N, C-alpha and C positions, 0 to 999 in steps of 0.2 A: 671242389668243382662238381656241379651237378652231373650225374651219370645220365646224360640225355641224348647221346648221339645215336642211339637206336632210331630215334625219330628222324634224325638226319638221313639215315640210310633207307628209310621207307617212305613215309608220307610226304616229306619235304622234297625228296628227289622226284617222286612221282608228280608232285605239284609243279616243280620247275620243268620237268619234261613235258608236262601238259602245256605250260606256257610257251615252250619252244615250238611245240607242234601247232599251236594256235597261230604262230607267225608264218607258217608255211602251208596253211589250209588251202584247198582248191578254191578256185574263183567261184564255184557254185555256192559256197557258203557266205558269199559277200552280203546278200540281202539280210541274212540273220545277224551278221556282224553289224551292219548298218542299223538294224532295228535295235540291237542291244545298246549301241552308242547313243541312239536317239532317246531311248528310255532313260539311259544314264543321265543325259543332258537335261531331260525334262524333270527328273528327280531333283537334280541340283537346283533348277530354277524354282521348283515348288518349295523346296526347303528354304531358299532365300526369301520367297514371298511371305513365309510365315513369320519372318523377323519383324521386330518392332522398329520404329523410326530411330535413326542414329542419335546418340546422346548429344552431339555437338560439342561446343566448347564448355569445359567444366569450370564453373566459377566457384565462389565461396558459398557452396550449398551446405545444408545440414549433413552431419555425418551419420553413417550406419555402422554399427558394431558387428564384426564378424565373430560369431560365437565360436568358442573353443579354439581360437587362433593363438592362444598361449598355452604353455605346458603346465601341468600340475606338479610343481617342484616341491612336494611336501616335505622331503627329507633333506632339502638343501639349506646351506647356510648362506644368507644374503650378504654379499661382500660390498654392496653399495652400487651406485649408478656407474655405468660405463662412461668413460671419458667421451664427451660429446664430439671431440675432434677425432675419435677413433674412426679410421676408414673401414667401410664395409663394402667389399668388392664383390661383383658378380652375383648380386641378389637376384632372385627369380620371382617375378610377379606372375602368378598363375591365373590364367583367365578361364572363364567358364563358357559352356554351351547353354543356349536356351533350352527349355524343356522340349520344344519342337525339334530342335536339331539333335538332341540326345535320342529322341525316339526315332528320327530318321537314320541316325548312325546304327542303332540297334537293328533296324530293318535291313540296312545295307550289309552289316556283318553276317546276319543270318543268310542273306541271299548269296553272299560270296562263298558260302560253304554248302550251298544247296545245289546239287547236280540238276541240270536242266534250267536253272535260273539264268536270266540274261546277264547277271552280274557274277556268275560262277567263276571264281578265280580271276576276276577282273580287279586287280589290285590298284589302289590309288597311289599317286605320288604325293609328297608332302604338300605341294602347291594345290593339287586337287582336293586334298583333305581340308585345307584351309578355305578353299572356295566354297565347299559344301557345308562345313561344320564350324569353321573358325569365325571370329568376329568380323564384322564388316570393315573394310579398309578405313572408312571415316571414323569408326569407333576406335580402331587401333591408333589412328592419328590423334584422337582426343585424349586417349590414355597417355601416349607419349608426351603430348603437350603438357598434361597435368604433371607428369613426372619432372619435366623440365622446369615448370613453374616452382616446384618444390626444391629445386637446386640439384637434382640428381643428373647424372650422366647416363644417358640411355645407350646401351651396347647393342647386343644382338636382339633381333626380333625373329621369332621362329617362323619358318616358311609357312607353317600351318596357322600362325597367328595365335597359338594357344599359350604362349608364354613370352615374356619380355625380360631381358637381362638388363640390370641397371646397377649403378654404384653410387655411393654417397657416404656421408658421415653418420655416426650414431645420433647426433643432434638433429640432422635432417630427417632421419627415420622417426625420432620422437615426435617431431612437429607434424610431419606429413601424415603419420598413421596414428597420432594421438595415443602413444604408448610410452613406455620408459624402458630403455635397454639397460640391463643390470648384469652384474657379475655374481656368480654363485660358486660354491664349493660343495662337491658331492664325492664322498669316498676318497678324499685327498686330491681330486681333480678339480681344476678351475674351468668353469664354462661361462658362456654368456647367453642371454635369452631375453625376450621381451617379457616384462613383468605383468602385463595385462593384455587383454584382447585388443586387436588393432581396430581402427575405425577408418572408413573411406568415405569420400563424398557420395551422397545418395544417388547422384547421377551415374556413378560408376558401379553401384551395387549389382545391377544385372549382368555386369561383365567380369567382375573380379572375384576369384575364389579366395585369394589371400597371398601372403608371401612368408615363407619359412624364415624366421628371425632368431635362430639358435644354432649352436654348434654341437648338438648331440647327433653325431653322424653315424651312418651305417658302418658295420665292422665286418672283417673277413669271417667266413663261416667254416673254414677248415678247422680241424681239431688235432692238436698235437697228440702223438702216440703216447700211451702210458707204459710202453715197454721198458725193460731194463737195458736193452741194447740200443745203440745208436750207430748207424741208422737202423730203422725198424725193419730189419730183414729177418727171414725165417732162420732161427738158430736154436740150439738146445737150451739156451738160457732165457728165452722168452717165449710167450705164446702168441705173438703177433706175426702173422704171415703176410709178407709183402705181396701186393698184386701188381703185376707188370702188364704191359700192353697185350701180350699174348694171352694172359689169363682173362683180361677184359673181353677180348674177341671171342674166347671160348664160352665164357659165362653168358654173354649176350648174343651168342650165335651169329657173329658178324662174318665169320670166315666164308660162308657160302655167298654172302653179299659181295665180299671182296673178290671172290673168284668170278663173279658175274660182272665185275667192273664197277660195282657201286661202292666207291670209296670216298665220296664227297666231291669228286671232280665237277667243276662248274659251279660249286657252291661257295659262299663266303660265310665264315663264322666271325661275328664281331664279339669281342670280349671286353666287358666293362671293367676298367681298372683305375687305380688312383696312384700307381707308382710305376716307374720304368723297370725294365728288366735288363739282365746281363745276357746278351745273345749267346755267349759261350755256354751258359747253363742249358739253354734249349738245345743247342747243337750236341752237347755231351749226352743228354737224355736220348736224343734221336739216334745217335751213333751207338750207344750202349745196347739199345734194343733193336737195332737193325732197321730203323725207320728211315724213309726218304728224308733228305734235308728239306725242311719247310719252316723257315724262320718267319715269325709274324711280322706284318707291316705295322710299325708303331706309329700311331697318329697322336700327337700331343695337342690337346685343345687348350691353348693358352701357354702359360709358363710351365716349363718342364719341371715336374716335381722331384725328379731324381730317383735313385734306387733306394728303397726302404729295406733296411736289414733288421729292424727291431719290432715294428708294429704289426707286421703280417701282411701289409698291402702288397709288398714286393713278392712275398712268398706266394700269395694268391694269384698274382699276375703270372708268375712263373709256372705254377702248377697248371693253371688253366690253359696256358699256351702249349705246354708239353702234352697234356692229355687231349687237347683238341687235335693236335697233329697225330696222336696215337690212334684215336678212334676214327678220325676221318683224314687219313694221310693225303688224300688228293685235294682237300679243300684249301682255299685261301683263308688266311687268318689275319684279321685286323684287330690289333690291340689298341683300344682308345683310352688314353691316359689324361686325366685332368687333375690339376692341383686344386684342393678345396679352397673356396672363398672363406671369408671370416664367418659367415653364417650360411654358407651353401656347401652341401656335401659334394665332394669331388666325384663320387660315384654317380650322383644325380646329374652332374654336368656331363660326364661321359655318356650316360644313357641318353640324355637329351640330344647330344651331338649325333649319336648313332641313328636315332629315329629321324631327326631333322634332316639328315643327309641320306636317309634311305640306304644305309651302308651295306646291309647284309640280309641274307635270308634267315640266318640263325643268329640269335643273340643269347649270350651266356652271362649270367649275373650270379656271382658267388659271394654276395654280401647280404647282410640282413640288418634290419632295424625294427624294433617292436612297433606294431601298428599304432599303439597308444602314443608312442613318442613322436610320430610323424606330424601330429596335429592336423587341423582341417586342410591347410594348404598342401602339406606334404602328401597326405593320402589322396587328395584331389589330383595332384600333379602326377603321381604314379598311375592312378586309374586312367586319367586322360591320355598319358603318354603310351601306355600299353594298349589302349583301345586304338590309338592311331597306328601303332605298330601292326596290330592285327589287320586293320583296314589296308595297310600297305603290303600285306602278305608276309610279314616277319613273324617267325616262331620264336617266342621268348621263353627261356628256361631259367628259373630262379631257384637258388638253393633254399630249401625250406628250413634247413637246420636239422641237426641230428637228435634233438631232444623233444620233438613233438610239441604239445601245447604248453610246455614249460620252457620252451627254447630261450626266451628272453631272460628269465631268471637264471637258468642254468648257465647262460653265457655272460652273466653279470651286466645285462643290457637293460634291465627293467628297474634299476635302483631308484630312479627319480620319479616314477609315476605313482607308485603305491596302489596299482590296480590289482595286485594279487598274482598268483602263478599262471593263470590262463592267458596265453599270449601267442601271437603268430608273427611271422616275418611280414611286415607291411609291404615290402617290395614284391612279395609273392602272393599277396592276398586278393588280387584282382581276378575277375573272371576271364581275363585276356592272356593269362600266363599259365605255364605249366610249372607247378612247384615240385621240385625233385629233391629227395634227400632221405636221410635216416636208414640207408641200406646197410644191412649187416649180413654177411654170408654165413650160412650154416655149414660148417665143415665136418659135421658128423663126428666120427671117432677121432678125427685129427685134433678137434678142440680148437680153442683160440678164435681169433677173428682176423679178417683180412683188411689191410689198409693199402692205399695206393702208394707206390714207390716212385 
């Protein structure tokens, strides 16, 4: 789990206190507030006027290939085409902003963080973000109509309009996107992916970034202890020193903040997850270390995935829930859990839900995937999603991994790309997130290293 809650105790609490004070300002500040809202509205109108005409109904127009929309599976064994009847649920069509709107968003994000600006800490809602930076409603309607013409079932449409969830068969994907879904084997694991770059109608090219069509998903970023003892507690037979909540508070100088009443009260931490938890595990952790009872509110987006005891997703959800309650005992905790689709990462679905519902001020993501493995659509999705989160006033913290620039190879995550050892966590690589990780405590003469317990 990212060690990021110092930020919760400082800048984010100050930000939210500022928001609360803005709601109770004296009436003498009304003209300034009115001017700020007028400027905000005029900015939105100006951005809308920069857009091109709507695409209208999409017919049988020529196709445009989206470059790098397939993975470089150099070391994979091709097992043949995927059965065309194979159902592919909850695919995500990632939409794009026009250059003008990207520029307007960058200007807004700067102004939201500039003291004295009319937009300073004036956070958007998902609807407002869509109105200013998302596709026009008629363009969204055209895209949905085209998906329906291809036989797909359209599910959710983001409030921001920046993505559309849809489902269909592998055969429908092959025909609609002019590609071929195939099965592959890599290091003994079977995967599916599109064998070639996808194509879309030229009329949709200004609107569509792409769609991830593979099951190389992000993985938990925690590292198992290499100690000889289990559990990894401080003991004569190993050199691993467990870190408990009291240690964390001392190391990061949180006790003075706690004494001042800054313990996360009034804040919500949203945790991105792909597996359910056993509540008694969280209760036991909080009881053992004398923490207030603070069980997370579990939100299941779609089918409940259940408790994972082998792949690490359940472990990560449990660790994150425990340490969120340890670092910020007064904060509310929302654990958002999504079962992965056939070609859609459950971690991505949970993150999309959190931002689309403007769920929390703090977002914790303890999962990683190599930037090279995400492809065009995957990288565009995370970049757009975290930009929207920033505009909504959400502070996003993502685990960078504990192995630096060789994180993907060290974690066995870079086996299919052949790009070499230099790699980063794509979920943490945008300018709108804080990447946290790789912390090792120097215990001096005591030796060893510390790990969370």
